[in-house]
C-alpha positions, 0 to 999 in steps of 0.5 A: 120753843126757845132753846137756851144753849150757847157757847162753844166747846172751847168754853166748856171743860174737856175732861180729866186732862183739864182737871189735872192741868188746872190742879197743877196750875193751882198748886203752882199758884199756891207756890206763888208762881206768877206764870201759872196764874197767867196760864190759868188766866188765859185758860179761863178768860174766854169762858168767864168773859162769855158767862159774865158778859151774859150775866152783867150785859157789860164787858167792862164789868165782866172784865173787872169781875174776872180780875177780882176772881183771879186775884182771889184765886191768887190769894186762896190757891193754897186753900184749895183742897180738891173737894170739887173740880178747879173749874167749879171752884173758879166759876164759884168765885166768879159767881159770887163776885158777879152776884155781889157786883150786880147787887151793889152796882145796880147793873142795868142791862144793855142789849148791845153787842150780845148777839153771836152771828154763828148762833143762827142761820137767819141773822135778823131772826137771831138778833131778835131772839137774842134781844128777847132772851136778854130782855127776859133774862134781865127781869129774873132775880140774879140768883135765877139768871145766874143758875140758867147761865151756869147750866145752859152757857157753861154746861155745869150740872146741877151738882156743880152749880150747887157747889158753885153757888154754895147751896143744896142741889134742890135749891138750884133745881128750884131756882131753875124751875122758877126761872124757866117758868118766868121765861116761858110766861114772859117771852110770848108777852115780849115778842108781841110788844116787839 
């Protein structure tokens, strides 16, 4: 059985302390404090880069989406009303930017550079598994792939993902169900070919 878990604790929210600090940063950004934007950028860059690189398979594209995301945060910080966590709001912006970019840029997967050697005791088996997963994930529609990435790599709940992707929780669960079913059917076929 393949377990879709990745990332490290640093890539996930750590709790109420992060929420309070993030809210303070957004309020300072709304007041046009550039240092607050810089601090928020550094706090979210790694998390967003890991997520977006896994989604787009291209680091330069992920960097472009991160910059677009933080530009939108800069422009709309005053509109944030706290209906969700700041992290959910920011990842939601990144999600929508990634989806738009993937639709308009005809993103084609590249499997180079996606393996993290710390994810496996056997580096060769880990690379092969990562390649199979990347190939399988690349076949999913963007909405299904992004939902899997948000839950398994960034650790968001279905409710948070629903906020991020602006759809009902049941739609998130349906996308997840179909994505997992497709992966379950496709991975054995891919492993036989390789």
